[in-house]
C-alpha positions as CSV (number, residue, x, y, z in Angstrom):
1,M,26.6,7.2,-1.6
2,F,24.3,9.7,-0.7
3,P,21.2,7.3,0.0
4,A,23.7,5.5,2.4
5,A,24.8,8.4,3.6
6,A,21.4,9.6,4.7
7,L,20.5,6.2,6.4
8,A,23.2,6.3,8.1
9,E,22.5,9.8,9.7
10,I,18.9,9.3,9.9
11,A,19.6,6.2,12.5
12,G,22.0,7.8,14.2
13,C,19.9,11.0,14.9
14,F,16.7,8.6,15.9
15,S,19.0,7.0,18.2
16,F,19.4,10.2,20.1
17,W,15.7,11.2,19.5
18,A,14.7,7.3,20.9
19,V,16.7,8.4,24.0
20,L,15.5,11.7,25.0
21,R,11.9,11.6,23.7
22,L,10.8,8.0,23.8
23,H,12.9,7.5,26.6
24,R,14.9,4.5,25.8
25,S,17.8,3.1,27.0
26,I,21.1,5.3,26.7
27,W,22.5,2.2,25.1
28,W,20.4,3.2,22.3
29,L,23.4,6.1,21.7
30,L,26.0,3.2,20.7
31,P,25.1,2.4,17.8
32,G,23.8,5.8,17.2
33,L,27.2,7.5,17.4
34,V,28.8,4.5,15.2
35,A,25.7,5.1,12.6
36,L,26.9,9.4,13.0
37,V,30.8,8.5,12.2
38,L,29.5,6.4,9.4
39,F,27.9,9.3,7.9
40,A,30.5,11.0,8.4
41,V,32.5,9.2,6.4
42,L,30.5,8.1,3.8
43,L,29.4,11.8,2.6
44,T,33.6,12.2,2.6
45,R,33.3,9.3,-0.6
46,V,31.3,11.4,-3.0
47,D,32.6,12.5,-6.4
48,V,32.3,16.1,-5.5
49,V,35.4,18.6,-5.6
50,E,33.6,21.2,-2.7
51,A,32.3,20.0,0.3
52,G,29.5,22.8,0.3
53,R,28.3,22.1,-2.9
54,A,28.1,18.0,-1.5
55,Y,26.2,18.8,2.1
56,A,23.7,20.8,-0.4
57,T,23.0,18.1,-2.8
58,Y,23.4,15.6,0.3
59,G,20.4,17.5,1.6
60,G,17.7,16.8,-1.1
61,V,18.7,13.2,-0.9
62,Y,18.7,13.5,3.0
63,I,14.6,14.8,3.0
64,C,13.5,11.8,0.6
65,A,15.5,9.2,2.6
66,S,13.9,11.2,6.3
67,L,10.4,11.0,4.5
68,A,10.9,7.0,3.8
69,W,12.6,6.8,7.7
70,L,8.8,8.1,8.1
71,W,6.8,5.9,6.5
72,A,9.6,2.5,7.2
73,V,10.0,3.0,10.7
74,E,7.6,5.5,12.1
75,G,4.6,3.8,10.4
76,V,3.3,7.2,8.8
77,R,2.9,7.7,4.8
78,P,4.1,11.2,3.2
79,D,1.3,12.8,2.1
80,R,1.3,14.8,-0.8
81,W,2.7,17.8,0.1
82,D,5.6,16.0,1.4
83,L,6.7,14.4,-1.8
84,L,5.7,17.6,-3.4
85,G,8.4,19.2,-1.3
86,A,10.6,16.4,-1.6
87,A,10.8,16.1,-5.5
88,T,11.0,19.9,-5.1
89,C,14.1,19.5,-2.9
90,L,15.6,16.4,-5.6
91,L,15.3,18.9,-8.3
92,G,17.3,21.5,-6.4
93,A,19.5,19.0,-5.7
94,G,19.9,18.1,-9.3
95,I,20.4,21.3,-10.5
96,I,23.4,22.1,-7.7
97,L,25.0,18.9,-9.0
98,F,24.7,19.0,-12.5
99,G,24.6,22.4,-13.0
100,P,26.9,24.1,-16.1
101,R,30.0,25.4,-14.3
102,A,32.5,28.6,-15.8
103,G,35.9,27.5,-16.1
């Protein structure tokens, strides 16, 4: 669910980027808004009890998805520092998601 939510959020936010920074038609916002609603719905479907923990875990996935977007859509290949940073974030997200909890 996290990767699908990330794709929806990035696509939705990119529609605003396209309109405000790349001077695309305002009509780009319609699918962007739909994508942002889809993002919110998908994030509520993850199997994590606490919202804050779900959001924190999602952050690591979002960073990796953003770098994939950078490469696939914007044509800029992530460098080793991007990849190291993303791996560090995923490790942190895994610790948050799978760490042992008291009680």
